[in-house]
C-alpha positions in Angstrom: -48.5 -106.8 -27.8 -45.7 -104.8 -26.4 -42.2 -106.1 -26.5 -40.0 -106.2 -23.4 -38.0 -103.2 -24.6 -41.2 -101.2 -25.2 -42.4 -102.1 -21.7 -39.1 -101.0 -20.3 -39.2 -97.8 -22.3 -42.7 -97.0 -21.1 -41.7 -97.8 -17.5 -38.8 -95.4 -17.7 -41.2 -92.8 -19.1 -43.6 -93.3 -16.3 -40.7 -93.0 -13.8 -39.4 -89.8 -15.3 -42.8 -88.2 -15.2 -43.5 -89.3 -11.6 -40.2 -87.6 -10.6 -41.1 -84.2 -12.2 -41.0 -81.5 -9.6 -44.3 -79.6 -9.2 -44.5 -76.7 -6.7 -46.8 -77.8 -3.9 -50.0 -75.9 -3.2 -49.0 -75.4 0.4 -45.9 -76.2 2.5 -45.0 -74.5 5.7 -42.6 -74.2 8.6 -44.3 -73.7 12.0 -43.5 -72.6 15.5 -45.6 -74.1 18.3 -45.5 -73.1 21.9 -46.4 -75.2 25.0 -49.4 -73.7 26.8 -48.4 -75.0 30.3 -44.7 -74.3 29.7 -44.7 -71.0 27.7 -40.9 -71.0 27.4 -40.9 -74.3 25.5 -41.1 -74.1 21.7 -40.9 -76.6 18.9 -40.1 -76.0 15.2 -41.2 -78.2 12.4 -42.4 -78.3 8.7 -45.5 -79.7 7.2 -48.0 -79.4 4.3 -50.9 -79.8 6.8 -50.5 -77.7 9.9 -53.9 -78.7 11.4 -53.1 -82.4 11.2 -49.5 -81.9 12.5 -50.7 -79.9 15.5 -53.2 -82.6 16.4 -50.3 -85.1 16.2 -48.2 -83.0 18.6 -51.1 -82.8 21.0 -51.7 -86.6 20.9 -55.2 -86.2 19.3 -54.0 -88.5 16.5 -52.2 -91.8 17.3 -49.7 -91.6 14.5 -47.0 -89.0 14.3 -45.9 -86.3 16.7 -42.4 -85.6 17.9 -40.6 -87.0 21.0 -40.0 -83.5 22.4 -43.6 -82.6 22.2 -44.7 -85.8 24.0 -42.7 -84.9 27.2 -44.8 -84.8 30.4 -46.3 -81.5 31.2 -45.8 -79.9 27.8 -49.1 -80.6 26.1 -51.2 -79.0 24.8 -49.3 -77.0 22.2 -50.6 -74.0 20.3 -49.5 -72.8 16.8 -48.0 -69.3 17.1 -46.2 -68.6 13.8 -46.5 -70.1 10.4 -44.2 -69.4 7.5 -45.7 -70.7 4.2 -45.5 -70.6 0.4 -42.3 -72.8 0.1 -41.7 -74.0 -3.5 -40.8 -77.5 -2.4 -40.5 -79.8 0.7 -36.8 -79.5 0.5 -36.8 -75.7 0.7 -39.1 -75.9 3.7 -36.8 -78.5 5.4 -33.8 -76.2 4.8 -35.7 -73.3 6.4 -36.7 -75.5 9.3 -33.1 -76.8 9.9 -31.8 -73.2 9.7 -34.3 -72.0 12.2 -33.4 -74.9 14.5 -29.7 -74.2 14.2 -29.4 -70.4 13.7 -26.0 -70.3 15.3 -24.4 -72.3 12.5 -26.6 -72.0 9.4 -25.0 -70.6 6.3 -28.2 -68.6 5.6 -27.5 -66.1 8.3 -24.2 -64.1 8.1 -22.0 -64.6 11.1 -21.9 -60.8 11.8 -25.7 -60.7 11.9 -26.4 -63.6 14.2 -28.5 -63.0 17.3 -28.0 -66.7 18.3 -24.3 -67.4 18.7 -24.3 -70.9 20.4 -26.4 -74.0 20.6 -27.3 -73.2 24.2 -28.7 -69.8 23.4 -31.6 -68.9 21.2 -34.4 -70.3 23.2 -36.4 -67.1 23.8 -39.3 -66.0 21.6 -37.4 -62.8 20.9 -34.5 -64.7 19.3 -36.7 -67.2 17.4 -38.7 -64.3 15.8 -35.5 -62.4 15.0 -34.1 -65.6 13.3 -37.2 -65.9 11.2 -36.7 -62.3 10.1 -33.0 -62.9 9.3 -33.8 -66.1 7.3 -36.6 -64.4 5.3 -34.2 -61.7 4.1 -31.4 -64.2 3.3 -30.3 -64.8 -0.2 -31.5 -68.4 -0.1 -35.1 -67.5 0.9 -35.9 -63.9 0.0 -36.8 -64.8 -3.6 -39.5 -67.3 -2.6 -42.2 -64.8 -1.8 -42.9 -66.4 1.5 -45.7 -65.3 3.8 -45.9 -65.2 7.5 -49.0 -65.4 9.8 -48.8 -64.8 13.6 -51.6 -66.4 15.5 -50.8 -65.3 19.1 -51.4 -61.7 20.2 -48.4 -61.7 22.7 -46.1 -63.2 20.0 -47.3 -60.5 17.6 -46.3 -57.8 20.1 -42.8 -59.4 20.4 -42.6 -59.4 16.6 -43.5 -55.7 16.4 -41.2 -54.8 19.4 -38.3 -56.2 17.4 -35.9 -56.4 20.3 -32.8 -57.0 18.1 -33.7 -54.2 15.6 -33.7 -56.5 12.6 -34.3 -54.5 9.4 -36.8 -56.3 7.3 -39.6 -55.8 4.8 -41.8 -58.6 6.1 -45.4 -57.7 6.5 -47.0 -60.6 8.5 -50.7 -61.1 8.8 -52.2 -61.4 12.3 -55.1 -63.8 11.9 -56.4 -66.0 14.7 -56.3 -69.7 14.3 -60.1 -69.8 13.4 -59.7 -67.0 10.9 -56.8 -68.7 9.1 -58.2 -72.2 9.0 -61.7 -73.5 8.4 -63.1 -76.9 9.3 -60.8 -79.9 9.2 -59.0 -79.2 5.9 -56.4 -76.6 5.0 -58.7 -74.0 3.6 -57.3 -70.5 4.0 -59.8 -67.8 4.7 -58.8 -64.4 3.5 -55.7 -65.9 1.9 -57.0 -67.4 -1.3 -53.8 -68.9 -2.5 -55.3 -72.1 -3.9 -57.9 -70.1 -5.8 -55.3 -67.8 -7.3 -53.0 -70.6 -8.4 -56.0 -72.6 -9.8 -57.1 -69.5 -11.8 -53.5 -69.1 -13.2 -53.3 -72.8 -14.2 -56.7 -72.7 -15.9 -55.8 -69.6 -17.8 -52.5 -71.0 -19.0 -54.1 -74.4 -19.8 -56.8 -72.7 -22.0 -54.0 -70.7 -23.7 -52.0 -73.7 -24.8 -55.1 -75.8 -25.8 -56.8 -73.1 -27.9 -53.7 -71.6 -29.5 -50.2 -72.3 -30.6 -48.5 -69.6 -28.6 -45.3 -68.1 -29.6 -42.6 -67.1 -27.1 -42.8 -63.3 -27.0 -39.1 -63.0 -26.6 -37.5 -65.5 -29.0 -40.5 -65.8 -31.4 -40.3 -69.5 -31.5 -43.6 -71.6 -31.3 -44.5 -73.1 -28.0 -46.3 -76.4 -28.8 -46.0 -79.0 -26.1 -48.0 -81.5 -28.2 -45.3 -81.5 -31.0 -42.4 -81.9 -28.6 -40.9 -85.2 -27.5 -42.5 -85.5 -24.1 -41.2 -89.0 -23.4 -38.9 -87.4 -20.8 -40.9 -84.8 -19.1 -37.8 -83.2 -17.5 -36.7 -82.1 -21.0 -39.8 -80.1 -21.7 -39.0 -76.4 -21.7 -40.7 -74.6 -18.8 -43.0 -71.9 -20.1 -44.3 -68.9 -18.2 -47.6 -67.2 -18.8 -48.9 -63.7 -18.0 -51.7 -64.0 -15.5 -53.0 -60.4 -15.8 -55.3 -61.2 -18.7 -56.2 -64.3 -20.8 -53.9 -65.1 -23.8 -51.7 -62.1 -23.1 -48.3 -63.7 -23.5 -46.3 -66.8 -23.2 -42.5 -67.1 -22.9 -39.8 -69.7 -22.2 -38.5 -69.2 -18.6 -35.0 -69.4 -20.0 -35.8 -66.4 -22.3 -37.5 -64.2 -19.7 -34.7 -64.9 -17.2 -32.2 -63.3 -19.6 -34.1 -60.0 -19.2 -33.1 -59.6 -15.6 -29.6 -59.4 -14.0 -30.7 -61.4 -11.0 -30.1 -65.2 -11.0 -33.5 -65.6 -9.2 -35.6 -62.5 -9.7 -38.4 -61.3 -7.4 -40.4 -60.4 -10.5 -40.1 -60.0 -14.3 -41.9 -57.8 -16.7 -44.5 -59.2 -19.1 -43.1 -58.8 -22.6 -46.5 -57.9 -23.9 -48.5 -55.8 -21.4 -45.4 -54.7 -19.4 -47.1 -55.5 -16.0 -44.9 -57.1 -13.3 -45.1 -60.9 -12.8 -44.1 -62.5 -9.5 -41.5 -65.1 -10.3 -42.6 -67.6 -7.7 -46.2 -67.4 -9.1 -45.3 -68.0 -12.7 -42.9 -70.8 -11.7 -45.7 -72.6 -9.8 -48.0 -72.5 -12.9 -45.2 -73.5 -15.2 -44.4 -76.7 -13.3 -48.1 -77.6 -13.1 -48.6 -77.1 -16.8 -45.6 -79.3 -17.5 -47.0 -82.0 -15.2 -50.4 -81.7 -16.9 -48.9 -82.1 -20.4 -46.7 -85.0 -19.4 -49.6 -86.9 -17.8 -51.8 -86.3 -20.9 -49.1 -87.6 -23.2 -48.5 -90.7 -21.0 -52.2 -91.6 -21.1 -52.2 -91.3 -24.9 -49.1 -93.5 -25.2 -50.7 -96.3 -23.1 -54.0 -96.4 -25.0 
């Protein structure tokens, strides 16, 4: 029978594990446009764009925003989606910056195309602000993706009225091409499959081997570490180019690049480039997997 102190300790352990950050499979910022009033737009963020659009259009009782319920504005259509955010917080920051481009710290004052609260309502300005945010220091390392659903909005993006220099290559898929059925299944954009493959490859690596960090040469053995506090587990990256290629502490690989947050790093074994946001996603999922496994063993 557990003592009160043991129960408290286990409760704290459960709490620490539940608070571990894991990069979400999908989180997005969206721009919707009123069909009857094409000059009316709304910006929001969500892990489920399909459900959110139905809420805005009143197809679901719960949810929706006051502005999208105004008479004469419904129905709304999804015109732009920025996705791949590493957390809800980062998506909310992007959303807030896009809603307040005249004052956000993520757009340099000399580069602003929206200079006051009353300006910035046109689609030209909204797309320009998306481009400016995507190239800002706060967001350009997140490997974000953009899809434009509406043909006319796509033409405005390509016209680039404000001559914003950017390296964003959006996809131009229709709503039906991008989404399938009632769930967030991405056709042609197999993000979930890629991330699941990365996770399974890394999981197999640590279960079947005792990998060694290819940079500091120290063993990486999650099962010998004190995992009572999951946040203290060293985050480990894995090469996703081939099974059992390499493993490395993120703190070690980060020292190989001058950037605080790199776009990519070089695998210390095969020398192929590894996208930073991709290895981070797998790393946090592996930490969560190990922490949950340890917790279940402690409670048996």
